[in-house]
N, C-alpha and C positions, 0 to 999 in steps of 0.2 A: 568590735572594738572593746578594749578593756578600759573602763572609765573609773576615775576617782572623783567623787563629789565631796567638797569640803564644807562642813557646816552641820548644824544640829536643830534648826528651827523649822517652822512651817514652810518657809521658802524652799528649804532643802527637801522636805517631804514631797512638795508639789513637783520639784525638779525630778526627784527619784521616780515618782509615779509616771511622769511623762517620758523620761529617758528609758525606762524599762519597757515601754511599749514599742520601741524601735527595734526592727530586726537587726540593726547594726550593733545593738548593745549585747555583746557577748557575755560580759561580766561587769557588775557594778559594785563598787565599794563606796561606803560613806564614812567620812571621818569627822566627828565621832558618830554622827547620826542620832536618831531617837527611836523610841519603840515603834513608831510608824514606818520609818524608812527601812526597817529590817524586813518588811514585807516584800521589798523590791530589790534588795541587794544585801551585801554583807557589811554590817557595821564594824568598824575597827577602832580600838581604844586609843586613838591618836588625837590630841587636841588641835584646834584650828591654828594655833600659833607655834606648834611643835614642828618647825620647818625641817629639822633633821629627821624626825620620825616620819614625816610625810615623804621626804625624799627617799628614805630607806624603803618605804612601802612601794613607791613608784618603781624603784629599781627591781626589787624582789618580785613584784607582780607584773612586771613588763607593761606598765600602764601606757596607753596610747593618748589619752585625753584627760586633763584635769580641769574641773570646773570649780571656781572659787566662789562660794555663795556669799559669805559675810564681808563687811568692809575692813575689819581690823587687820586680817592677814594681808590684804591688798595694800593698805596704807603702809604696813610694815615691810612690804617688798617681797612677798612670797613669789610673785611671777618672775621677777629678776633672779631670785635665788634658784628657782627650778630650771628656767630656760638657759641659764649660764653654766649649768653643770654639764660637762662633756659626756657624762654617762646617760644623760637624758635628752640628747640631741634630737632623737626621733619623736619625742613627746610634744604635744601641743598643750597650751594652757589658755583657758578662757578667763580673762581678767587682765586689767591694765597693768602697766609697769608701775613701780613706786612713784615715779615722777607724774604719770598720768593720774594716779589715784589721789594726788593732791587736790583734784577738783572737789573731792569730798573731805579729804584729810585736813584741809585748811580753808575755813570760810573766807579768810582774808585773801588767799591766793585765788579762790573762785571769784570773789567780787572784783578783784583787779583784772582777772581774765575777761569777765563779762564787760567791764568798762573798756578794756583795750580793743575788744572785737565788736563793740557797739551792740551788745545784747541787752535788750530792755530789762532794767532791774531797778530796785529802790535805791535812792541816794544813801550813802553810808560814810562812816569814818571808823577807823580802828584804833584801839588804845591798849596800852600795856601799863605795867607798874611805873615805867619811866615817865609817861605823860598822863598819869592818873588824874592829877588836878585839872588838867585840860579837859579830860573826859567828864569830870564832875561839872565843870562849867558848860560843856557841850550839852549834857543832859538837862541842866537847869533851863536852858534856852531852847530846848527841842520841843516841837509840836507833839501833842499826844494823840493816840497812844504811841509808845516808843518800843522798838524791838531790840533786845539784847541777845547776842549769840556768842556762845563759847566758840573760839576759833577751831579747836580740834574736835575729835570724836568724843561724844558724850552719850552714847547709846540712845540717840534720838530724843534726849531730854535736855539738850543744851540751849534751847531757844525759849526765851521768856518774853511775853508781851505784857508791858506795864501800862496801866491806865492812868497813873499819876507820877509826878516827879519824885515823890518820897519813895515810892515802891521801886522805881527805876534806880535811884541812888543806892538803896539798900541792896538790890540785886547786883549792881555794879561792884559794890564793896565785897559781897559774898564771892563773886566770881574771881576778882583779881586779888584782893587783899587776903581772903580767907580760903582761896583755892577750892571753891565749891565743886568744881569738876576736875580738880587736880591740874595736870599739865594742860588739859584741854582749854582751860579758861585763863591761862597766863596772858593770852591776848583775847580781847573782846571786840566784836564787830557790833557797832550800833547803827541801826538803819531806820528809815522812815517806815511807817506802817501803811501797807496797801490794803484797801478794802475790796473784797471780792470773794469769789469761790475758788478754792484751791483744787488742783488736780495734778496727776502725775502722768507724764508721757515717757515711754521707754523706747530706746533703740538698741539694736545689736549692731555693732560695727566691727569691721575687719581691719580698720585703720585707714582704709581708702573709701570703702563703700559702707552703706548702712541700710537697714530695714527698720521700719517703724512698726512696733508691736502694739497691741491694744492698750488704750489709755485706761486709767483707773482713778478713783478718788478714795482715799483712806480717811479714817476717823481716829484722831489721836487722843482726844480727851476721854478720860475714864468714865465720865458720867453722861447720861442721856441729855440731849439738847446741847451737846458740846460743852459740858460743864466739867469741873474737876481738874485734876492734874493731867499733864501730858504723859502719854504712855508710848510704847513702841508701836501701837496701832491696835484698835479694838474691832476693826472690820473694814471692808472695802467693797466698792461696786465697780463694775465695768460692763458696758461702756458708760461714759459720763454724758447724760442727755444733752447738755448744751455744746459739747465738743463735736460739732458736726464737721463735715468735710471742709467747709470754708475756714472754720477755726483752726483745724489741724494743719491746713495749708499755711495759715499765718504762723503757726508754731514752727513749721518746717523752714519757711523762708526767713523769719526773723530770729530764730533761736537755734534750731538744729544745724542748719547749714553754716552759719557763722561759727558755731562751736566746733564743727568738724574742720573748718578752714583753720581755726585757731590752733587746734591740736596739731595739724600738719605743720603750720608755720612755727610753732614752738618746738617741733621735733619730738613730741610726746608719743611714745609707743602705746597704742591703745587697741587691744582686741578683746572686746567684751561688751558688757551692758553699760549704757549711760541712762541714768534716771534723771529726768528733768522735772524738778519740783516747781510747778507753775502756779500762778494766780491769774484769773480772768478778771480784768478791770475794764468795764465798758466795752466788752467784746474784744479786747486786746489782751494778748498773753504777755505776762511779765515773769522773769525768772526769779525764783526765791532761792533755790539752791540746787546743786548737783549732788547726785550720789553715784559712786563708781561701781554699782551693782544693782540688782533688782531689789525692789522694796519688799517689805514683809509687814502687813499681809497682802499687799497688792499682787504679789506673785500668785497667790492662791485664787485670784480671779482672772489674771492675765493668761497664765499658762493653760488653764482648762479651756479657755476660748481659742487657743492657738491650735489650728488643725494640722500644721506642718509636722513632719517627722523631726523631733527635737534634736536628735543626734546628727541627722543630716544637716540641719540648720547650723549647729555649732561647728561642725566640720567645715562647712562653707566659710564660716567666719575665720576659722583658724588658717584656712588656705587662701584667704582673700578672694573668695568667689561669690560674695554676697550679691554682686551685681547681676548674677544669673538666677537669683531667688525671688519668688513671689510669695508673699505672706497670705495665708488663708485663715480667715477668722470666723468663728461661730457667731452669727448675728444676734443670738439671744443675750439677755442680761444675765450676769452672774453676780451673786452677792456672797460674801463670806462674813460670818460673825464669829468673833474670837471669845472663847471662854477662858477666864483668867482666875488665878488664885485669890482667895480672900486677902485683902490688904494691898494688893497690887495697885499702883506702881510703888507703893511703900514696902514695908517689911511684910513678908508672907512666909508661911510654913510649907514644907514640901513633904512628899512621901505618902500622900493620900491615895487610896485605891480609887480607880475610875471605873464606874459601871455603865453599862448600856452601849458600849462601843460596837457591839455586834448587831445593834438594832437599827442602824442607819440603812434606809431602804431606797431602792431605785437607782437607775443609772444617772439621774440628774442631781444626785446629792453625793458629795464627796467629803470624806473625813480626812483632814490633815492634822497630824500631830505637830506640836511646837515644843513644849516643855514636858516631855514624858520619858519614862525609863521603865525597865523591868525590875521587879523586886519579888523574889519567891514566886516566880511565874505569873505574878499579877502586873498589870500596867498601872503605874502610879505617877502622880504629879512630880515634876522636877524643875519647874520654872514658874515665872510670873504669868506668862501667856502659855496656856496649857495645850489647847487644841482649837480647831475651828471647823465649821461646816460650810462648804461652798455649794450653793444650789443655783440651778438655772431656772429662768422664767421668761415669760414674754413681756414682762414689765419689771421695773425696779421693785415695785410693791410685791409682785408675785414671787420674785426670787428671794426677797427678804423674808416673807412669810414662810416659805418652804424651808429656808435655812433655820429659822427659829423653831419651827415645828420639829425638825430633826434634832436640834440641839437640846430641846426639852426632854429627849429620851435619855440623855447622858447626865450623870451626876457624880460629883465628888465633893468632899467637905470644903465649904467656903466658896464654891463655884459661883461666879457671877458673869454677866455679859450684858451688853447694850441691846435693847430691842428696837432701837430707832435708827439703825444704820440706813443711810440713803434717805433720811427724813426730808431733806429739801426738795426731793424729786418725787415725793409721794403725795 
């Protein structure tokens, strides 16, 4: 098969690594890719939102399968754009329709969907500039802590947990009155705070059937001990120790099945990944949010644990044959630790040479690039999250230790990373 993978992060490097292992992968292109993905396929200089450029490449290269990694092109409707073109009738796309991608594209849509299909989630209200004063009143009388969420896409940074009413009111003002997240925060969802441990459960669906992939837990805060600003993710572990067979069964019955039923009843076309952002409260799963794609850095621990032929699995999803598929999972623990640029998630500089990339050793340690590029034959930093090391172990602690040991071999100016990923389980 001739495959086009859209994206440029660690998720896409992990996808490219796995796709290239399949005997069904004849040729792999990545748009635009990074320095790491070039090991497994051909990077092409086409942006993730350049729909015309992507279509042109699909036609010229006779692409059979497109996999959309990031959320932005999905929310903007790339799947509809491609599958509705008569020149691409024979091509399959892994990624939901624009209407299906609303599960991530609009927090308000997702919360209303959860409520309609009796999916357990936190109580909430939504506000805009039109009922801003009502929102102020609502915040003043709300129990603490209080959670504010920008309705639209905000690169994983649109959620703020406020410990007092003054902070919540200031954040509410920044989001709606001062457009802190641009269009994304024209509408704000305010919801109750749920106390528990968060985790992510992933499914691949063909629109009728689904398979459950390994679960993971990511770490969003920049600082150790879960302190500091929210980031796109500083690391992840899989499996999650408390998410045993009984808990996952609860997730399936109370959340996954009602979601699938809801998608069908709403007539939403969905062939791709669904990310269930969950929180465990007193042994019960509650929904926090949906994502319409795989998470990053969760993909970097989920995909390495997946033993199935990845191309075969995606073709089954495209042809609605997932009911004939059994998922095989590596039972070991996987941990990934993300190395980031100095200053991230705030302002940071790019273009620093990365050394030590060839020193990663052993089959149980995998290097995935996230924000890297080539400059004068050197690999340099080109993003906030630069690269990560995924390591396997017989325990969370062993996997984390191995990941950090390998990451210590790599260096670039301003490099930093958390050394406490998985700390609650060690």
